[in-house]
N, C-alpha and C positions, 0 to 999 in steps of 0.2 A: 391364485390370482399370483402373476409371478414382480416382484419387486423391481423397480427400477433403478439399474447404475447410472449412479451420473456420472455425465464428465467432464474432463477436465473445464469445458467452457462452462458447465451447470455450477462450480463451485467459484467460479471468477463472481469478487462482489465490485457489484457495482460502485459501491460508492470508496474502493479505491484503485479502480477503471481509469477516473476521471485525473487528467495529466496533473491541473494542481494537486491534489487530493493526493496520487503518489508521488508527487514531486515533497509533501509538507511530512508523510509517512516514511521517505526513506531520511530525510534530514533529519528524523526525530527517534529515525530507526540507528544512525550514526555518532547522535548524540546520547545515546546508552540511559541510564538514568536523571544523568543529569538536565537531560530538557532541554529546551531553545528556551529565548524570549523573542515576546511577540517580531522587535523589530530583526533579530537575526536569521527569524524564520524566515520573514517580511523577506528579507538583502537576500536569502541562499535561493530565495525561489522565486524572485521576481516577481511577484505579486502587490498589488495596491494595495493598502488599506482596508478597504471594506473588499475586497475579492479576500484575503487570508483570515478577516472575520469569516466571515459569510460556510467556510470550506473546514474552519476550524467549528465554526457551529454544528455544522452539517456531524463530523466527528468527533464533536464532544458527544451529539446527542445518543449515538450509533456504542457510544461508551470505548472509542478507541483511542482516546486520547482524555487526558484531567490539564484542566486552565485552572493556575493558581493566579489572584492578583493581591497585590500586595502594595506596601512605598517601601519605598529603599532610597533613604534620604530627600524627604517628605516628595517625592517624587513617583506616579505610579508605574511598577512593573507588572507587565501580564510574563506568567511564564508557562511554556506548552508543555508539558508528558505524555510521552503515547502509555497505554495502560497499560497493565501485563493480556488483559482483554485484545485489545489490540495489537498487541507484539503475535500472539496467538495468531491472532487474526491474519494480521501482515502476511504473517509468515507463510499460512494456510494458499495466501494471493499469490504467492510468491510463486509456488511449489506449482500451482495447479498451471498458472503465465509460464513456467520456466518447458512446463508437460508439452503447453500448446505448439507456445514456440518451436521446441525440438521437431514434432511433429509436422508443423509446417514447413522448416525448414529441410527437412526428409522426405516431404512429397513434391519438391522443385525437383523436376529430372534432370537438371546436368549436378545431382546430390548423389553417390553413392552410398546404397542403405547400409553396406556393409559399416561405411565411415559413418553413419547416424546411433549404429545399435541401438535399433529400435527394432521390435516385429513390425510386421505388417499391419496388423490390429490397429484401430483404435486406439489412442489412452483411454482408460477407467481406472477412476479413483476410490 
């Protein structure tokens, strides 16, 4: 029995492929280890409190983010951090997405194959 090779589409993580979660992970990645406050993340991503909360719960359950709640000057503050596992998985997702986009771009008839720098074979990961 032969082992099936994974295509780029096989490794695209659905958890990151949702537009709001892609925006959240991108904003957290840009913040580095500093994390983002809930309100800052909400503003960056253009989400409502409820939408952001729901997406953060999904990302937290998957181990991609860590959520810290504490009081600062007697006010509650929620800060969201991208986890080490989240960074790794999100990079893999971005790499796979980039390969799929290159393949799609080069499949368009007007695109010259030499410009794409890709082989005629489908992308394999």
